N, C-alpha and C positions, 0 to 999 in steps of 0.2 A: 178893800184888798189891793187894788192898783196903787193906792197911795203908800201902802206898806212896802210894796215891791219897788216903788220909786225911791223910797228912802234907803232900801237895801242896795239898789244899784248905785246911788250917789256915794254911799260909804265904800263900796268896792272900787269904784273909779278913783276915789280919793286915796285909798290904800295903795292901789296900783301905781299912782303917780308918785307917792312918797317912796315906794320901793324901787321904782323904775321899771320900765317894760323889760320883760325877760324873753327868752326864746320860745315861750309857750304861746303859740299862735292860735289862740281860740278866737271866738267871735268878738268878744270884748276887746281883745288885743288889736284885732284888725280895725275895729271902729275907732279905737283911740289913736291908732296910727293915722287914720283918715282925718281925725280931728286936728292933728298937728300939721298935716299937709294943707297947702292952700291952692286955690285955683288961680288962673291967670289974672283974675280981678283982685287977687289978694284976700279972698274970702275963704274961711275954713270950710273944708268939704263936709264936715259933720260938727254941729255944735254939741255941747254937753247935753242940752235938752233932747236933741235927736238921738244921741247915744242911749240915754236913759229910756226914751220912748221905745226904741228898737229892742232894748234888752227886756223890757216888760212885756212887749207884745210877743217876743220870741218865746218867753216862758209860758204866757197864757195861751197863745195860739198853737205853740209847738209841743207843749207838754200836757197842760191841764185838759184841753179838749180831747186829746187821745186817751188820757187816763179816765176821764169821765165816760167816754164812749165805751171803753172796756168795762167799766163798772156797770153801766146800764145794760150792756149786752149780757153780762154774766147774771145780772138780776133777772132779766127776762127769760134766760135759759133755766134759772132755778125755779121760777114760778110756772114755767111751761116745759115740764120734763119730757113730753113727747117730742117737742122740737129739739131739745138737747140730745135726746137719744138718737134722733135721725141725723143731727149734725155730727155727733161723735162717730157714728157708724160711717158716714161719708168721709170724714177726716181720716179715720183709721184705714179704710179701704184705699184711699188715695195715697197714704204714706206707704202702705205695703206694696202697692202696685207700681210705685214710682220711687223705690228705695234708693236708686242710684242718681236720682235727680236732686238738684239743690232745693232746700226747703222753700226758698223764695218761689221757685217755679211750681212746686206742689201747692203751696198756699194760694197762688193765683188761679189755679185750675179748678178749685172747688166751688162750683156755682152756688150751692146752697149756703156756703159760708158768706158769700156776697149778699145773698138775700137776707140772712139773719142780721148782719151788720147794718144793712140799709134800713131794715124795719126798726131796729133799735134807734137808729139815727132819726127815723121819721117820728117816732114817739117822743124821743128826747134829743132834739137837735143840739149839738154842742153850743151853738149860738142861737138864742131865741129870736134874734132879729139882727138885721144889718142896716146901716144908714148909708145913703148916697146923696150927693149934692147935684142938683140939676145944673148942667153947664150952660144951657141956653133955653130960651122960652120954648115951651112944647105944649101942644094940645092933644089930649088923649080922651077919646070918647066923651067929648063935650066938657072936659075938665082942663082948665088952663093952669099949667105949672110954670111959674116964672123962673128965670135964671137965678141961681143962688138959693133956691128953696131946698131944704133938706127933706129927703124922702125916706120914710121908714118902711122897710120890707119885713112884715111880720112872719118870719119863717115858721115859728111854732104854730101859729094859726093856720097857715097854709097846709102844714102837715097833719092837722086835725080837722080839716074841712070835710064835713059829711057829704058835701056835693061831689067831692073828688075821691073820697076813700069810704068804701062800705064798712060800716061798723068801725069807725076810726080809732076807738080806744082799745080795740083787740090787737094783740100781738100776732101777726100773720105774715111770716116771711114770703109766702107764696104770692103776695101782691107784686113782688118784684121779678116775676117771670111769667111768660105766657101772654095771653090777650089783654089782661088787665094792665100790664106794664106798657104794652104797645099803644093802648088807647089813651094813656094819661098824658097831659100836657107836660112838656119838658121842664117848665118852671114851677111845677107843683111840688117838686121835691128838691130842696136846696140846702142840704147839710153843709156844703162847701161854697154856697153862692153859685153864680153862673156867669158866663160871658168872660170878657177879657180881664175882669177884676175879681175873678173867683179866687179861692184860697190857693196861694202859691205852693203850699205844702200838702195839697190833697193826696198826691200819689204816695208821698213818703208816709203820711199818717195812715193811709189804708194798708200800706205794706206792713208797718209795725203792728197795727191792730190784728191783721190776719195772721202774721207769724206768731204773735203772742198767743192768740186763741188756739192755733194749731198745737203749739207746744204744751199749753196747759191742758187742753181737752183730751190729749192722748193719754194723760196720766191721772187726771182728776175729773170729778163731776161736781156740780154745784146744786145744793138743795136748800129749801127754805129752813130757816131757824126760827125760834120763838121771837127773835128781835127783828125779823124781816118785815118791812113795811109793805102791806098790800092793801090799796095801791100805794105807790111811792108818793111822798110829799115832795113836790118839785120846788126848788129854790132858784128863782131867776136872779142872776147877777151878771158880772162881766162874762161869765159862761154859765151854762145851765148845769145845776148839780142837784143831788138829792139832799133834802134837809135832814141833817143827822147822819148822813152817809148811807151807803148801801151795805147792808149786813145780811150775809148769807153763810151757809155752812159748806165747807169743802170736804169732800170725801175722796180717799185714794181708791183708784180702780185697780183691782188685781187682775 
């Protein structure tokens, strides 16, 4: 998949250069302008390879992860109707009691919505793992990690660890509030990574996911269909996705 998008990005850059840059100042335009500018040393600020890499990661990290999280969340709501009913009730009550507030503020105030999204991300984290390079020699619990070694952080495994999560395969949003949440290690739940290198788009992603769910669930509910996979067959790739897609039925709520 990344190779496909690299090819698409190359063709778009080629086409833009043939047509000439227009007044449309999108992300690609800004990067191409940076490509033409040079630093004091005479080096281009962005090479073509860097423009392509940034374009691909912007798509995968800024679009696919959010859409997959929404798909997984709606799947778990469909197969857990009691959770969906509770969430829809809280959303509708929040919308009615805060009718004059912006949707952004209303979505941010619904605690159970946070819990549902986090539990979906726990079971199906957008990125199954992240890689980091050790910048200097380090000793940790008797293990020597030399400078330059690549470290793989297995997020999916951490999220399904039975020592940290009771009945880890169960969808239970209540894990994310109360005593269970307070007692859990901060790095046991890492859908966006952690520390200074965590996902730069975390707040934006959560905002769009919350607003989308609020908009949808005020008018529709999701139920299982004959094509719904139970359990889901997970496909690990550049991002985590459901093999064959998530298939549920949508019903209008009158």
